[in-house]
Phi, psi and omega in degrees: 000139182265156175290128171218167176298146180075013171252151179272127183245134172248127183212159167257147176208156170231128178255127179234156171275182184288353175265358179091004178285130179287124179262329181197147177206153173257353182299132183082001178229185179291133176298161180266145178235132182208160176272115181297129183089358182270358178088011178291334177229172175303140181299328178298322178288311181302317180296325180290340181274344183300131180098346179284158179238165175306135183098339179289143175234144180207161171243130181241124178254125183242119178288161181307323182296337178253358180256249183254018177082175176274157179294136180253114182299333179291346179261011174250117187238152170241122179228161177278149178304323183293343179275353180267151183291337182244142181277325178270106183243135180235153176300134181096341179298150182243145176226144174262130181242129178264130180263164183298338180273005178093347178281158175223155177222155175263132181241141176260141173284123181250348178172180183221155169207111184055240181268004182266142176241133180260126182241146179227123180263001177286151173300143181304335180261007179299140178083357183261142167278126186256133180243108178261124170257118191236141169232121179280125180260323183203150174223130180214160177294151175298139176096346177258131184208000000 
């Protein structure tokens, strides 16, 4: 059976950046199972898997424009520690910030300098070319398990 939208796919994958650094992998762990077309992965990756069968292996390269977008400088902020709701702030901590237009974004703490805290609202993989090495293990209809 081939991968198509609305079929359940079981696969192993390794995600690397364009320098070859492993960002995520299922190797040595449980393979991932997802509904193709269901949004479990980037649509660019899911679309690239269509037509593959169990046993097939492929590498899919996804540019930032089809991945998590390019880095947006407007989502990199410098704020004072006193402007944050918590006094104990750590790198990696997340804050939700509400803007005057009613929208909100989640920002990660990326660093400190004296009383300044650096926040980044970009997805951690924004701006990266993503390299997925994929092996399809199983394809089955939705609802059969």
